[in-house]
N, C-alpha and C positions, 0 to 999 in steps of 0.2 A: 704266220700262223694267225699273228693275234689279229690281221686287219678281216682274213676270216673269217675268224670268230667274229667279229663287229658286226660283218654281212649277215650273219644267220643270229642275232640277235631281232628280236620282232621289236620294233620302234613302237608300239601301242598294245598293252595287254588287252584292251578292251574293260577297264576297271573303272569303276563308277567311285570315287574317290570321297565322292560327296556324300556318297551312303554311308559313312563310319566318322560319323563327326567325334564320336566317343571311342576311347579304348573297347569296349565291349563290343561295339557294334561289329569290330574285326570278326571274330569267327561266328558269329551270326552270320555278318556277309556271305563269306566263304563258304560255311554250310549250306547256303542255298544255290551260288554259284558252283563252287567244288568240289561236292559231300564228299566225294570216296578219295581225292588227295591227299597225300600224306603232308600234315601239320609241320607235325613235330616227329625228329627221330631223335631217340636217345638210351643208348648201349643196346643196341637193337629193339629196341620197342617203338613201333610206330603208331600215333596216333591221326585219324585221319578230320581234318574240317568238321564233320559231321558230330564227330564222339569229341571233338575239343569243346564245340558250341553246347554241345548236353550236360558237358562236367562244368564248365565254366555257371551255365544256368544253378545246379547244383552245389556248388560252391557259394554263389551269390544268397541263395536260399537259407544253407547252412549259418553263413555268417549272422543273419538275421533272428536266426533260428535259436543261434548262441548267446543273442543280447545284444548285439553290434548296432549300431547306428549310424546312419546318413555323418560324414563326417570322421567318424572312430578311424584310428592310425591302427594300421595292422601292420604288425613287423617280419618279417624274414630275416633268417640267420641262415645261412649257409652257401653250399656252393651250387653248381649250374645244374640242374636236374629238368625235367618236362614238366612234374607237378607243378612248380615254378610259374609256369602260364597260364595252368588252371588257375592260379590262384589270382595271378594278377589280373585276370580279365575278369574273374569272379570277384573280386575285391571291387572292381571298376565298376560293374554293372549294378554291385547293391549303393553305389555312391559313398565308399569309403575310399580309404586312402590307404596305399599299398607304401611302407616303410622298406626297403633291401638294406640291408647292412653288410657291408664289407667283412668278410667272416673271418680276412685277415688281422682285425685289430684285436690290442689287446682286450682282455677282460673289463678291467674298468675302462677304456673306452667306448665300450659296447654300451656298456651300463649308463655312462652317460646320455647316449642317445637313446636309449627307451626309456631314460626320466625325461628326457627335455622333447622324447614325440608324445607321450602320454599313451604309449601301446595299451591297446586293451586286449590283442592278442601275437601270440609270438606263434611261429612256423619255426621250426626249425630242423636239418638237415642232421644225418647221423653223426657227423663228425662234430657234431656243438650240444649235444646234448648234456655231455657232463658239466656244461658251464652253465646251461640257460636257466635253473634256476635260480641261481647268485645275479645271473644279468638280470631278471625281470624282476626279482626283489619282491616277489608275492605278486605285482600290479597286472602280470597277464596273464590272460590262458593259453595254456604252452599246448600246441599242437605238434608232435612228431611227424615229418615229412616220411619216413621210412620206417616199414615197421622192426621191431628186433632188438630196439633199443630201451630199456626200462618199462616203466608203466604206462608211459604217457599215451594219450589216444595219438592213432595214425590217420591219418591224414585222409586216405580212401575210404576208410569205414569213417570217418568222420562226416565226410562226404558226402557220400550214399545213405547214410542212415538218418538223414536228413526226410522229414516227409511236409515240409512248407511249402509251399510254391513260388515260384521263382520272379522275382519283381519286376515290374513293369520296365517293358523294355525302354522307355522312353524318357522311361524318369528322372533320368541325369542329366544337366545342365552341362554343357559343352564346356562351357566357366569354371567348372566347380575343378578345386586341384583332386588328380589322380593321383598322382607320386609324390614323393619326398626324398630326395636324396640328400645324405651329408657331403658336406664339403671336407676336404682330405685331412683339415683342422691343420696344415703343418705350418700357418704361424699362430696357431690360436686354439680355440675352441670350435669345435665342428658347430656349424650351421645348416640348419633340416632349409634342402631348396623346393620351394613347392612348385609343382609344375600341374598346369589343367591339362585336361583332355585337348583343348583348342594351342596348347603351346606345343603338346606333342605331336600334333597327326595335322594342323594346317599347313604349318610351314613343309611339310612332307606333301601336302596336297597340290602347292602350288609351283614345289620344285619337279611335279612330277607333270605335271601341264609344260613346261620348257623342254627346250628339245636338249635334251643332255646326252650323250649314248652312254656315257660310263653309269647314269644315275637309271638308265631305263630296267627294267625286268621284262621278263617271257615267262608265262605257265611252263611248271617244269624246272625252270630253276633253282638250286641250294644255294641255301646261305650257314654256311659256317659259324657258331655262336658259342667262344670258346673264351672270352673275357670276363672279369669277373660282373655280375649282374645288380651289385651295391654302386655301379658305376655306369653313368653315363654312356660309355665306349660300349657298356658290356650290352646294358636292358637298352638302353637308345637303338644302338644296333639291331638286335632282336627284334625291335618295333617296325623297324624299317624294312625287314622281311619278312614280316607276320601284316605287316599295312600291303606289300605286294603280293600276297599271295604264295610266297616260295616254301617250298619246303626248310624247317630250320633244324642243322642237325646241332645239338646242345649239348657241351661238354661240360663234365663237372668243374674241372679247371684247364689255364693252359699246358699242357704238356705236349712237349715238341713232336715227341713220335709219334704218338697218340693222334695228333692233328696234324700229320704229314699223311697218316695211314688214312685217316680220313678224307681226307680232299683226294686222295685217289679213289678209294674204295665208294665212296658216295656221290663223288663225281660234282665237288665243290664248283658250283659257278663264283659265288663271290663272297669275299669273308672283309675282316677289318680287323687288323692287327694294328700295333704299335712297333715299329722299328726295331727295337730290341729285339722282340717275338720274330718278325722277318726274320734277324740276323742266326737267333737260334736255329729256326727252320734249315739254313744255309747250310749251319754248321753240320748237320747229321749226316751220318754216314748214309749215301744211296741217294740223296735229295735228287744226284746230275740225273740220275737214269729212271727216276718215277714219270708216270703218268699223267703232267696238268693239261692235256687237251681242253675239257672241259672250261676248264678256269678262265673268265674274261678278264676278271679285275680284283687288285686287291685294293684295299684303301685304307690308306693308314692316317693317324693321328699321334697326337699327345706332344710328339716333337716333329724337327723337321728331317728328311730323309738323307744321311750324307752321299755325295754323287756317289762314291766308290761303292756303297752299299746298295745303293741303287741299279747301279751299274751290272753288279752280279745278281741282284733279285730279278731285271729283267732276263738278265742271260738264262736263268734258271726259268725261271717260272713261266715266262714268253707271255706275258698278259700286260693288260692297261695298270697305270698306278693313278690314281687319285687320290692328292693329301686333303685333310680334312681339318680346320679349325674350326673351333668353338671351347664350350667351357657347360661346364652343370648350369647355370645360369641361364642358357641360351640353348636349351634341350639337344645341346651336341654344336653339330655341324652349322655350320652361318657363312664361311669362306670355305673354296672349293680350288685345289689346283689339279686343272683337267690331265686326263694321259696323254695330250696332245704337247703341252707345256714339261713333260718329263724328258729330257733328252740324254740318255747318257753321256754323250759327248760334253753337257753341261752348258747351261744357259743361264742367262741374266735373272728370268723368272723362276728357274730353280731355287731361288733363294729367297722368293715369297711365300707368303699363305695362299696365293690365290685371289680369286674374284669374290663377291658377295652372291650368298645364291638368290634364288628369285625371290625377293619381296624383303630382301633382307636390305637396313642402309647401313652404311659405315661413314665415320668418320673419325679425323684426329684432332684432339683437341690441347690446349696450354693445361699441362694439370695444373696448373695455379689458377690462374684465371678463366679457363674451362670455354674459351676462345677458338672457334676454329682455325685450322692452319691449315697454310698451303701445302698443294703435292708439293711432299718430298722431305718436308718439317717434319721433324721427330718427334711426337707426342702422344698423350694415351688413346689410345684405339678405343672408342666408344660405338655402341649397336643397337640400331632399334628397329623392330619386326614382332611379328605376331609367335614366337618363339619366347622373347623374354619373358623371364619366371613370373610368377603373381609376386612371390617376394621369399623372405626367409619366416619360417616359422617360430612365431612371438616376438620376432623382433622388429620392430618397424623403423625403428630409429636408423638401424643398418640399414634395412631396406632401400630407406628414403636418401644415405648417403651411396646408394651404388646406382638405383634409378631414380632420374628424375622425372618433373611432373609432364614435362614433353615425353617420357618414355624411352630416352636415351640411356641406356646401360654400360655401366664405366667397366671395362674388364681386366684394368691395372695392367694392363700389358703396354710396352712401348712401342711403339712403329711409327710407318709413315705409307700416305697414300702416291701411288706416281702416276703420271700423266692418263696411262689409261686404263687407274681405277685397281689396280692389282694393290695387294697389302700386304707389307712388309714388316715382319717382327723382329723386333732390335733383341727384344728381352723382357721379360718382368719387371718391373719397374723396381721391386724390392729386392733383385740380384742384379740388377746394376753395380756396377763398380766403380769408384769417382778416386783416380789416380793422377793427382794433383788438378790439374784444370782441365782433365779428361773424363770422357763418360764411355766407360768398355762394356760392354755387353758379351756377358759369356757366351751365348749362342755363336758368333761370330768365331771367338775364339777356340770354343770347341769344335768348329767346321774345319777348321785348318789346321788342328792337330789328328781329329780322326785318319785320315787318309794315311799315317803312317803305317805301314805293314805290322807293328807290332802291336799297336793299339785295337782292344776291342771295345772299350767304352773311355769315353772321358769326360771331367764334367770342371767347370771354371770357376773358382770363388775369389772374393776379395779378401786379404788377411791383411792383420795392421802392420802398418809403416811409419817409422817416427819421422820422417821428411816428407812423404805424399800422401800420409794419413792410410793409403792400402795400397796394396802392390797386389799382383794376378798370381794366383798357383794355380797350375793343372793339379786334376788328381785322376790317376788313369786306373784301370784294370786292362794289365796286358793279357793276349791272347795267351791259347797253351800253349808253353813252349819255348816262349819270347823271351829274350835277358833283359832287364830294367837299364835301358841306358836314356837318362834324362836328356843327353848333349844331344844324340840325333834325332827325339822328336821335337827340342828344341828349333834344332836347325833344320827341319822339314816345315816345322810352322814357319819357320823365319822369314822364308819366300814365298806366304801367301799372308802373309797380314805385317801391318805397321807396328815398328819397333817397340811405339811406347804401347801395344796391344800384348805384346808379348810373352808370357808368364816368364816369370823371375826362378820360379821354382818347378817342381814338377815330386809328385808325392804317389807314388803304389800301392796301392790296394787289392785285397782278393774278390770284393765284393764293393759295389754301393749302395749305400742304404738307402731304401724306397718307400715309396706309400702304398699301402695298400691295392691301390691302382695303378701301380708301375714306375713311378717318377720318381725319376732322383731326388732326393731331398738333400738340397744345399745347405739348409739348416744346420742340419747333423755335423756335414763336412767342415761348416765353418765353426760349429762349436766348439772345438780342441783350443783352436786357435783368436779365439775372443774370449775365453775363460778368464776372468777376474776383473772382466771390465765392463762399467755401468750400461753400456749399449755395443752394440755390432755392427757400428761404421765409426769411422776414425776422422 
């Protein structure tokens, strides 16, 4: 079935990507090429490309009429909706910078981001209006995205009530900042990552010129957008769909049953999810009876996929899988593992993040001397490409520590390159466990534990040990109905990894602490064990 779907895909959609050097160019281009095709679908409401183009112009004009100027930060706080993309393209056309904020953040965290960004306007979803006044602290003009809540001006009326002309189409420089995303702040204050139009689009254009079937799009493709728009995995993936002229099906949030229904009802052909979300879909009743005949590829990121999960997902969805590795500072994907390297039987490349995207350079350096290392030597992963960020907002010193004068960006990940150029990620340097003289990477231990039938999720951390400095602990969420049996879980892992890497203990929890983007917060898991110590390393 998968071979038939790939054969039906159109290799070249006949799109002139060079005609879209700025975000605001995307709806204008497709309004001319495919004016009546559906650009956005949201809760039964369709917007074609011609209408999206018109509304984007109205948003740009209304921003200028409201007193905003080029370079101003315009904040968005809310879940996914169709109007968000009108705002995104309108802000871009006006030469301003959109700052999408994770709606799952605490009020104090949102206040910090708004204050740091200096947002002059704040657009808020209906579920956020009860705290926007406190968040904006009077510094931003507030617009409600939907009617019926309070006395705030409503987006549609604000947009269409503007009488000013739209800005000149080519007035924005592709090198200008278009998007400012804040890092999750798992290790400190969040930083505003500045991404230009060129950062976001030029690398995508280079990728489309390469021969990668999993990355090809055709007219009629339907793209599912269900991850948070305050994260590069959500807004970045949405931009990929819009850039390729697909119909984007927008969800407010990832609700497994709703996503499953949309895949079938809307004929989704491509989607990007995190492995945890895939697992949630596979646990739904009736998932094995659903019709996935239009689904060609599932892209996934944030963490590698466990082999047992891949086997089940391949069997159920019957489509190709492609792993994506990247970060906010690189506009998302810079490394990919193509479907042909995904083998349900398992292979060595399944442990890798994959190959660099077209136009992306990778190297491994010694974390202290910064000298490049040979193949298979573990060091810090560095990358250089047009997708590398402009910098951190208001933090030139931190920017200089992250990106050197030659353009190499430090990822903070420990990994190595093999002789064929495949990148293997061992773990984040900050998550590495040092037990005695051995460096242990949690991701490897987690992979060894995951296949146990009782384990739904696992996170591995280092905890204090008087003799060895640190010892390995596994924290496990059990599958429904499973009994907690630490000995059985350790016995399962013992056959897969060296003894010194094996956890010395297993704790069971009901749920993992997560960042708003869905990543497990190992820092939160470690805190109780390191309480009262001067530092979280022994």
